OpenMM code with the backbone's topology and positions (N, CA, C; nanometers):
from openmm import Vec3, app, unit

residues = "PHE PHE ARG GLY VAL LYS VAL LEU THR SER ARG GLY ILE GLN GLY GLN GLU PHE ARG VAL VAL PHE VAL SER THR VAL ALA THR SER LYS GLY TYR ARG GLN ASP TYR GLU ARG SER PRO ASN PHE ALA SER ASP LYS LYS VAL LEU ASN THR ALA LEU THR ARG ALA LYS SER LEU VAL VAL VAL PHE GLY GLU PRO ASP CYS LEU THR GLN SER LYS ILE GLY ASP THR TRP LYS GLN TYR ILE GLU ALA CYS ASP VAL VAL GLY GLY THR SER LEU VAL GLY GLU THR MET THR SER GLU PHE ILE CYS GLN LEU ILE".split()
positions = [
    Vec3(6.4088, 7.8950, 11.3691),
    Vec3(6.4044, 7.7858, 11.4733),
    Vec3(6.5225, 7.8001, 11.5556),
    Vec3(6.6435, 7.8194, 11.5003),
    Vec3(6.7650, 7.8273, 11.5868),
    Vec3(6.8096, 7.9774, 11.5892),
    Vec3(6.8144, 8.0439, 11.7121),
    Vec3(6.8623, 8.1766, 11.7204),
    Vec3(7.0057, 8.1876, 11.6826),
    Vec3(7.0375, 8.2914, 11.6204),
    Vec3(7.1813, 8.3144, 11.5808),
    Vec3(7.2287, 8.2407, 11.4609),
    Vec3(7.1403, 8.1700, 11.3947),
    Vec3(7.1871, 8.0976, 11.2784),
    Vec3(7.1943, 8.1895, 11.1538),
    Vec3(7.3092, 8.1853, 11.0814),
    Vec3(7.3259, 8.2546, 10.9496),
    Vec3(7.3481, 8.1492, 10.8437),
    Vec3(7.2873, 8.1832, 10.7260),
    Vec3(7.3087, 8.1062, 10.6087),
    Vec3(7.3889, 8.1948, 10.5134),
    Vec3(7.5052, 8.1429, 10.4879),
    Vec3(7.6014, 8.2117, 10.4055),
    Vec3(7.6675, 8.1273, 10.3037),
    Vec3(7.7199, 8.1890, 10.1980),
    Vec3(7.8094, 8.1078, 10.1051),
    Vec3(7.9440, 8.1117, 10.1667),
    Vec3(8.0291, 8.0308, 10.1069),
    Vec3(8.1739, 8.0231, 10.1612),
    Vec3(8.2355, 8.1555, 10.1322),
    Vec3(8.2073, 8.2271, 10.0325),
    Vec3(8.2615, 8.3618, 10.0144),
    Vec3(8.2103, 8.4611, 10.1120),
    Vec3(8.0899, 8.4397, 10.1607),
    Vec3(8.0303, 8.5349, 10.2613),
    Vec3(8.0904, 8.5177, 10.4045),
    Vec3(8.1544, 8.4092, 10.4311),
    Vec3(8.2103, 8.3775, 10.5630),
    Vec3(8.3620, 8.4159, 10.5696),
    Vec3(8.4240, 8.4576, 10.4633),
    Vec3(8.5615, 8.4877, 10.4671),
    Vec3(8.5920, 8.5869, 10.5828),
    Vec3(8.6906, 8.5643, 10.6504),
    Vec3(8.7415, 8.6546, 10.7542),
    Vec3(8.6534, 8.6546, 10.8830),
    Vec3(8.5590, 8.5614, 10.8916),
    Vec3(8.4790, 8.5487, 11.0039),
    Vec3(8.5014, 8.4145, 11.0770),
    Vec3(8.4640, 8.4011, 11.1999),
    Vec3(8.4659, 8.2818, 11.2805),
    Vec3(8.3274, 8.2626, 11.3305),
    Vec3(8.2928, 8.1315, 11.3455),
    Vec3(8.1655, 8.0860, 11.4129),
    Vec3(8.1926, 7.9761, 11.5028),
    Vec3(8.1068, 7.9624, 11.5979),
    Vec3(8.1129, 7.8452, 11.6921),
    Vec3(8.1043, 7.7146, 11.6190),
    Vec3(8.0016, 7.7100, 11.5356),
    Vec3(7.9751, 7.5869, 11.4590),
    Vec3(7.9495, 7.6257, 11.3126),
    Vec3(7.9994, 7.5382, 11.2308),
    Vec3(7.9735, 7.5597, 11.0882),
    Vec3(7.9144, 7.4329, 11.0254),
    Vec3(7.8033, 7.4435, 10.9542),
    Vec3(7.7495, 7.3286, 10.8896),
    Vec3(7.7795, 7.3598, 10.7377),
    Vec3(7.8430, 7.2614, 10.6727),
    Vec3(7.8823, 7.2788, 10.5274),
    Vec3(7.7903, 7.1812, 10.4582),
    Vec3(7.7230, 7.2358, 10.3529),
    Vec3(7.6420, 7.1470, 10.2626),
    Vec3(7.7187, 7.1353, 10.1290),
    Vec3(7.7589, 7.0162, 10.0893),
    Vec3(7.8179, 6.9954, 9.9608),
    Vec3(7.7166, 6.9253, 9.8693),
    Vec3(7.5982, 6.9190, 9.9087),
    Vec3(7.4940, 6.8456, 9.8376),
    Vec3(7.4462, 6.9240, 9.7163),
    Vec3(7.4558, 6.8626, 9.6011),
    Vec3(7.4066, 6.9144, 9.4808),
    Vec3(7.2593, 6.8844, 9.4606),
    Vec3(7.1790, 6.9633, 9.3996),
    Vec3(7.0440, 6.9384, 9.3923),
    Vec3(6.9888, 6.8964, 9.2602),
    Vec3(7.0705, 6.9040, 9.1597),
    Vec3(7.0194, 6.8650, 9.0181),
    Vec3(7.0504, 6.7163, 8.9963),
    Vec3(6.9825, 6.6590, 8.8997),
    Vec3(7.0109, 6.5173, 8.8674),
    Vec3(7.1511, 6.5029, 8.8165),
    Vec3(7.2089, 6.5881, 8.7498),
    Vec3(7.3503, 6.5744, 8.7084),
    Vec3(7.4498, 6.6274, 8.8119),
    Vec3(7.4314, 6.5905, 8.9340),
    Vec3(7.5263, 6.6447, 9.0421),
    Vec3(7.6796, 6.6167, 9.0181),
    Vec3(7.7095, 6.5109, 8.9632),
    Vec3(7.8558, 6.4869, 8.9384),
    Vec3(7.9112, 6.5971, 8.8400),
    Vec3(7.8322, 6.6242, 8.7391),
    Vec3(7.8704, 6.7240, 8.6408),
    Vec3(7.8667, 6.8656, 8.7003),
    Vec3(7.7706, 6.8937, 8.7886),
    Vec3(7.7764, 7.0182, 8.8664),
    Vec3(7.9000, 7.0360, 8.9453),
    Vec3(7.9476, 6.9356, 9.0115),
    Vec3(8.0667, 6.9485, 9.0907),
    Vec3(8.1888, 6.9886, 8.9987),
    Vec3(8.1863, 6.9262, 8.8870),
    Vec3(8.3030, 6.9662, 8.7946),
    Vec3(8.2981, 7.0996, 8.7372),
    Vec3(8.1789, 7.1480, 8.7097),
    Vec3(8.1619, 7.2756, 8.6399),
    Vec3(8.1766, 7.4071, 8.7273),
    Vec3(8.1274, 7.3884, 8.8493),
    Vec3(8.1233, 7.5107, 8.9275),
    Vec3(8.2241, 7.5215, 9.0382),
    Vec3(8.2765, 7.6427, 9.0700),
    Vec3(8.3742, 7.6511, 9.1805),
    Vec3(8.3035, 7.6352, 9.3120),
    Vec3(8.3176, 7.5124, 9.3628),
    Vec3(8.2547, 7.4832, 9.4970),
    Vec3(8.3464, 7.3988, 9.5802),
    Vec3(8.2865, 7.3427, 9.6808),
    Vec3(8.3639, 7.2561, 9.7746),
    Vec3(8.4347, 7.1356, 9.7165),
    Vec3(8.3709, 7.0964, 9.6058),
    Vec3(8.4269, 6.9692, 9.5435),
    Vec3(8.5252, 6.9996, 9.4314),
    Vec3(8.5437, 7.1184, 9.3962),
    Vec3(8.6364, 7.1475, 9.2844),
    Vec3(8.7373, 7.2600, 9.3161),
    Vec3(8.7246, 7.3246, 9.4232),
    Vec3(8.8070, 7.4436, 9.4552),
    Vec3(8.8639, 7.4350, 9.5950),
    Vec3(8.9924, 7.4128, 9.6083),
    Vec3(9.0612, 7.3978, 9.7333),
    Vec3(9.0475, 7.5255, 9.8254),
    Vec3(9.0505, 7.6457, 9.7562),
    Vec3(9.0382, 7.7650, 9.8366),
    Vec3(8.8989, 7.7733, 9.8935),
    Vec3(8.8036, 7.7399, 9.8207),
    Vec3(8.6631, 7.7492, 9.8854),
    Vec3(8.6492, 7.6431, 9.9882),
    Vec3(8.7059, 7.5313, 9.9768),
    Vec3(8.6912, 7.4185, 10.0735),
    Vec3(8.7694, 7.4658, 10.2018),
    Vec3(8.8882, 7.5222, 10.1781),
    Vec3(8.9631, 7.5752, 10.2954),
    Vec3(8.8916, 7.6763, 10.3776),
    Vec3(8.8366, 7.7706, 10.2974),
    Vec3(8.7533, 7.8762, 10.3692),
    Vec3(8.6355, 7.8195, 10.4562),
    Vec3(8.5619, 7.7178, 10.4008),
    Vec3(8.4455, 7.6604, 10.4680),
    Vec3(8.4985, 7.5800, 10.5894),
    Vec3(8.6004, 7.5031, 10.5779),
    Vec3(8.6423, 7.4142, 10.6900),
    Vec3(8.7228, 7.4829, 10.8017),
    Vec3(8.7624, 7.6096, 10.7786),
    Vec3(8.8431, 7.6661, 10.8856),
    Vec3(8.7749, 7.7862, 10.9535),
    Vec3(8.6442, 7.7973, 10.9326),
    Vec3(8.5796, 7.9062, 11.0044),
    Vec3(8.5143, 7.8676, 11.1360),
    Vec3(8.5163, 7.7450, 11.1684),
    Vec3(8.4485, 7.7060, 11.2987),
    Vec3(8.5532, 7.7007, 11.4134),
    Vec3(8.5128, 7.7455, 11.5310),
    Vec3(8.5888, 7.7402, 11.6452),
    Vec3(8.5795, 7.6115, 11.7119),
    Vec3(8.4598, 7.5399, 11.7123),
    Vec3(8.4432, 7.4164, 11.7851),
    Vec3(8.4029, 7.2985, 11.6969),
    Vec3(8.3192, 7.3194, 11.5949),
    Vec3(8.2628, 7.1999, 11.5257),
    Vec3(8.2325, 7.2336, 11.3819),
    Vec3(8.2756, 7.1415, 11.2947),
    Vec3(8.2346, 7.1431, 11.1529),
    Vec3(8.1609, 7.0245, 11.1204),
    Vec3(8.0388, 7.0433, 11.0634),
    Vec3(7.9592, 6.9378, 11.0233),
    Vec3(7.9466, 6.9437, 10.8672),
    Vec3(7.9904, 6.8407, 10.7987),
    Vec3(7.9749, 6.8385, 10.6425),
    Vec3(7.8776, 6.7381, 10.6035),
    Vec3(7.7888, 6.7929, 10.5258),
    Vec3(7.6846, 6.7106, 10.4598),
    Vec3(7.7302, 6.6790, 10.3128),
    Vec3(7.7253, 6.5598, 10.2734),
    Vec3(7.7688, 6.5379, 10.1389),
    Vec3(7.7853, 6.3798, 10.1158),
    Vec3(7.8006, 6.3550, 9.9855),
    Vec3(7.8314, 6.2102, 9.9433),
    Vec3(7.9753, 6.1871, 9.9319),
    Vec3(8.0416, 6.1072, 10.0183),
    Vec3(8.1748, 6.0894, 10.0157),
    Vec3(8.2280, 6.0335, 9.8792),
    Vec3(8.1508, 5.9485, 9.8128),
    Vec3(8.1970, 5.8945, 9.6800),
    Vec3(8.2178, 6.0071, 9.5746),
    Vec3(8.1190, 6.0958, 9.5791),
    Vec3(8.1196, 6.2021, 9.4834),
    Vec3(8.2322, 6.2982, 9.5120),
    Vec3(8.2518, 6.3342, 9.6460),
    Vec3(8.3573, 6.4289, 9.6780),
    Vec3(8.4940, 6.3670, 9.6480),
    Vec3(8.5190, 6.2457, 9.6744),
    Vec3(8.6447, 6.1934, 9.6533),
    Vec3(8.6736, 6.1625, 9.5094),
    Vec3(8.5737, 6.1745, 9.4257),
    Vec3(8.5946, 6.1611, 9.2723),
    Vec3(8.5984, 6.2896, 9.2058),
    Vec3(8.5917, 6.4059, 9.2815),
    Vec3(8.5897, 6.5378, 9.2193),
    Vec3(8.7268, 6.5816, 9.1816),
    Vec3(8.7432, 6.7027, 9.1393),
    Vec3(8.8744, 6.7549, 9.0926),
    Vec3(8.9734, 6.7528, 9.2096),
    Vec3(8.9197, 6.7829, 9.3367),
    Vec3(9.0137, 6.7801, 9.4412),
    Vec3(8.9826, 6.6673, 9.5359),
    Vec3(8.9499, 6.5493, 9.4733),
    Vec3(8.9047, 6.4308, 9.5453),
    Vec3(9.0199, 6.3848, 9.6483),
    Vec3(9.1487, 6.4001, 9.6106),
    Vec3(9.2484, 6.3576, 9.6964),
    Vec3(9.2485, 6.4315, 9.8306),
    Vec3(9.2129, 6.5734, 9.8276),
    Vec3(9.1974, 6.6495, 9.9388),
    Vec3(9.0882, 6.6066, 10.0308),
    Vec3(8.9762, 6.5803, 9.9674),
    Vec3(8.8549, 6.5335, 10.0312),
    Vec3(8.8854, 6.3955, 10.0994),
    Vec3(8.9561, 6.3076, 10.0355),
    Vec3(8.9910, 6.1801, 10.0874),
    Vec3(9.0731, 6.1955, 10.2071),
    Vec3(9.1745, 6.2820, 10.2058),
    Vec3(9.2535, 6.3070, 10.3287),
    Vec3(9.1808, 6.3610, 10.4411),
    Vec3(9.0838, 6.4501, 10.4099),
    Vec3(8.9991, 6.5164, 10.5175),
    Vec3(8.9102, 6.4091, 10.5793),
    Vec3(8.8542, 6.3269, 10.5022),
    Vec3(8.7608, 6.2194, 10.5512),
    Vec3(8.8385, 6.1237, 10.6325),
    Vec3(8.9536, 6.0845, 10.5876),
    Vec3(9.0393, 5.9906, 10.6611),
    Vec3(9.0833, 6.0529, 10.7989),
    Vec3(9.1240, 6.1819, 10.8003),
    Vec3(9.1601, 6.2479, 10.9215),
    Vec3(9.0444, 6.2535, 11.0213),
    Vec3(8.9257, 6.2683, 10.9656),
    Vec3(8.8123, 6.2679, 11.0553),
    Vec3(8.7813, 6.1356, 11.1129),
    Vec3(8.8073, 6.0236, 11.0287),
    Vec3(8.8028, 5.8793, 11.0721),
    Vec3(8.8866, 5.8517, 11.1853),
    Vec3(9.0140, 5.9051, 11.1771),
    Vec3(9.1157, 5.8803, 11.2786),
    Vec3(9.0690, 5.9379, 11.4248),
    Vec3(9.0031, 6.0463, 11.4272),
    Vec3(8.9625, 6.1046, 11.5526),
    Vec3(8.8144, 6.0694, 11.5918),
    Vec3(8.7648, 5.9775, 11.5156),
    Vec3(8.6191, 5.9373, 11.5406),
    Vec3(8.5206, 6.0400, 11.5013),
    Vec3(8.5550, 6.1177, 11.4046),
    Vec3(8.4602, 6.2273, 11.3721),
    Vec3(8.3720, 6.2010, 11.2510),
    Vec3(8.3845, 6.0920, 11.1912),
    Vec3(8.3060, 6.0635, 11.0675),
    Vec3(8.1827, 5.9779, 11.0982),
    Vec3(8.0705, 6.0218, 11.0539),
    Vec3(7.9417, 5.9583, 11.0758),
    Vec3(7.8580, 5.9547, 10.9528),
    Vec3(7.8206, 5.8372, 10.9014),
    Vec3(7.7368, 5.8260, 10.7907),
    Vec3(7.5957, 5.8228, 10.8396),
    Vec3(7.5150, 5.9161, 10.8122),
    Vec3(7.3825, 5.9201, 10.8638),
    Vec3(7.2844, 5.9034, 10.7448),
    Vec3(7.2054, 5.7888, 10.7543),
    Vec3(7.1177, 5.7625, 10.6424),
    Vec3(6.9715, 5.8069, 10.6856),
    Vec3(6.9495, 5.8583, 10.7928),
    Vec3(6.8156, 5.9040, 10.8254),
    Vec3(6.8057, 6.0457, 10.8247),
    Vec3(6.6855, 6.1002, 10.8353),
    Vec3(6.6511, 6.2385, 10.8265),
    Vec3(6.7173, 6.3115, 10.9503),
    Vec3(6.7840, 6.4173, 10.9226),
    Vec3(6.8430, 6.5039, 11.0396),
    Vec3(6.7305, 6.5754, 11.1049),
    Vec3(6.7178, 6.5513, 11.2370),
    Vec3(6.6044, 6.6162, 11.3154),
    Vec3(6.6739, 6.7315, 11.3892),
    Vec3(6.5928, 6.8178, 11.4302),
    Vec3(6.6467, 6.9327, 11.5147),
    Vec3(6.7037, 6.8841, 11.6441),
    Vec3(6.6576, 6.7744, 11.6928),
    Vec3(6.7061, 6.7078, 11.8156),
    Vec3(6.8428, 6.6487, 11.7936),
    Vec3(6.8631, 6.5860, 11.6706),
    Vec3(6.9908, 6.5317, 11.6393),
    Vec3(7.0958, 6.6410, 11.6266),
    Vec3(7.0613, 6.7423, 11.5579),
    Vec3(7.1496, 6.8589, 11.5386),
    Vec3(7.1836, 6.9248, 11.6785),
    Vec3(7.0951, 6.9427, 11.7621),
    Vec3(7.1217, 6.9999, 11.8936),
    Vec3(7.2190, 6.9124, 11.9743),
    Vec3(7.2071, 6.7764, 11.9475),
    Vec3(7.3026, 6.6891, 12.0241),
    Vec3(7.4496, 6.7146, 11.9686),
    Vec3(7.4652, 6.7463, 11.8387),
    Vec3(7.5924, 6.7692, 11.7811),
    Vec3(7.6600, 6.8974, 11.8374),
    Vec3(7.5708, 6.9901, 11.8692),
    Vec3(7.6251, 7.1232, 11.9201),
    Vec3(7.6433, 7.1096, 12.0659),
] * unit.nanometer
topology = app.Topology()
chain = topology.addChain("A")
for resn in residues:
    res = topology.addResidue(resn, chain)
    for name in ("N", "CA", "C"):
        topology.addAtom(name, app.Element.getBySymbol(name[0]), res)
């Protein structure tokens, strides 16, 4: 649907830059809080988080549950990031389905 879109893991984007980065921190299993604690991902590893958040030239969009992220192993880091986004007006809680039109407006 979108030309030039790449789907990569945080390890796959190391050393690269992109105009826009969409970061999904969404866990898919019923035990998502436990998943966050067990695996090296955005919620439990500062290096993985740093890699994901510093690859964009213009825009970073993070999909996730703030309550879960701020209660993870690196919850203080997530809290600081979310608060910094709030300060510049960059935090948006979207409860509706993300449409391609909405995403295009972000870009």
